[in-house]
C-alpha positions as CSV (number, residue, x, y, z in Angstrom):
1,M,7.0,-4.2,16.9
2,L,6.1,-0.6,16.0
3,N,5.5,2.1,18.6
4,D,2.4,4.4,18.4
5,F,4.2,7.0,16.4
6,E,5.6,4.5,14.0
7,E,2.2,2.9,13.4
8,G,0.7,6.3,12.8
9,F,3.4,7.2,10.4
10,L,3.1,4.0,8.5
11,V,-0.7,4.4,8.3
12,G,-0.3,8.0,7.1
13,V,2.0,7.0,4.3
14,L,-0.2,4.2,3.2
15,L,-3.3,6.5,3.4
16,G,-1.7,9.0,1.1
17,E,0.4,6.8,-1.3
18,G,-0.7,3.1,-0.7
19,H,-2.8,0.8,-2.8
20,F,-5.1,-1.7,-1.2
21,G,-6.1,-4.5,-3.5
22,G,-5.1,-7.9,-4.7
23,D,-4.3,-10.1,-7.7
24,G,-7.6,-12.0,-7.6
25,K,-6.2,-14.7,-5.4
26,V,-4.2,-12.9,-2.7
27,A,-4.7,-9.6,-1.1
28,H,-1.9,-7.1,-1.0
29,V,-1.0,-3.6,0.1
30,T,1.5,-1.9,-2.1
31,L,3.4,1.3,-1.7
32,R,5.2,2.7,-4.8
33,M,7.2,5.9,-4.7
34,H,10.1,7.6,-6.5
35,T,13.7,6.6,-5.6
36,D,14.0,10.0,-3.9
37,H,12.1,8.4,-1.0
38,E,14.7,5.6,-0.6
39,N,15.2,6.4,3.1
40,L,11.5,5.8,3.7
41,F,11.7,2.4,2.1
42,R,14.9,1.5,4.0
43,W,12.9,2.5,7.2
44,L,10.1,0.1,6.1
45,E,12.7,-2.7,5.7
46,T,14.0,-2.2,9.2
47,K,10.7,-1.6,11.0
48,C,8.4,-3.8,9.0
49,P,10.5,-6.9,8.0
50,W,7.4,-8.8,7.1
51,G,7.0,-6.6,4.0
52,R,9.1,-7.0,0.9
53,L,11.0,-4.3,-1.0
54,Y,11.4,-4.4,-4.7
55,G,13.5,-2.2,-6.9
56,P,14.7,0.2,-7.7
57,Y,12.9,-0.1,-11.0
58,D,13.5,2.2,-14.0
59,H,10.5,2.3,-16.5
60,S,10.3,4.9,-19.2
61,G,12.5,7.2,-17.1
62,R,10.6,6.8,-13.9
63,R,12.6,5.4,-11.1
64,Y,10.8,3.9,-8.1
65,F,10.7,1.4,-5.3
66,Q,7.8,-0.8,-4.4
67,W,7.0,-2.2,-1.0
68,M,4.4,-4.9,-0.8
69,V,2.8,-6.9,2.0
70,R,0.6,-9.9,1.2
71,G,-0.6,-13.2,2.4
72,S,0.0,-14.2,6.0
73,A,2.3,-11.2,6.5
74,L,-0.6,-8.9,5.6
75,R,-3.1,-10.8,7.7
76,D,-0.8,-11.3,10.8
77,H,1.1,-8.0,10.8
78,L,-0.4,-5.2,8.8
79,V,-4.1,-5.8,9.1
80,P,-4.0,-5.5,12.9
81,I,-2.3,-2.2,12.6
82,L,-4.7,-0.9,10.0
83,D,-7.7,-2.1,12.0
84,R,-6.4,-0.1,15.0
85,R,-5.4,3.1,13.2
86,L,-7.3,3.5,9.9
87,D,-10.8,4.6,10.1
88,S,-13.2,6.7,8.0
89,T,-12.5,10.0,9.8
90,L,-9.0,9.9,8.2
91,S,-10.2,9.2,4.7
92,S,-13.6,7.7,4.0
93,K,-12.3,6.7,0.4
94,V,-9.2,4.9,1.7
95,H,-11.1,3.3,4.6
96,E,-13.7,1.9,2.1
97,R,-11.0,0.5,-0.2
98,Y,-9.4,-1.2,2.8
99,L,-12.7,-2.7,3.9
100,D,-13.4,-3.9,0.4
101,M,-10.0,-5.5,0.2
102,K,-10.6,-7.2,3.5
103,H,-14.1,-8.4,2.4
104,R,-13.1,-9.6,-1.1
105,Y,-10.1,-11.6,0.2
106,R,-11.7,-12.7,3.5
107,L,-9.2,-11.2,5.8
């Protein structure tokens, strides 16, 4: 369970760097960042164990981690946080992408 600060921090990171979408069948929220941010990804592993960390990857000289939440973990854990904390006053563009993902995947 995240406290208020941690929820806000998570939403802020996702607002700035996250992707809200899906693969055509299952919705997902993805965060991909350079390996310089490994401490952030380790924090996510600890605080948000319902997400999954991949990497580090090395593609064409770019080294990164990817954290992903999908399926029931997305529906049961991350969507309630985003519903509480993410609104159009923070970013109308990101909020619209989030609502579109929820609508498209019936979350």
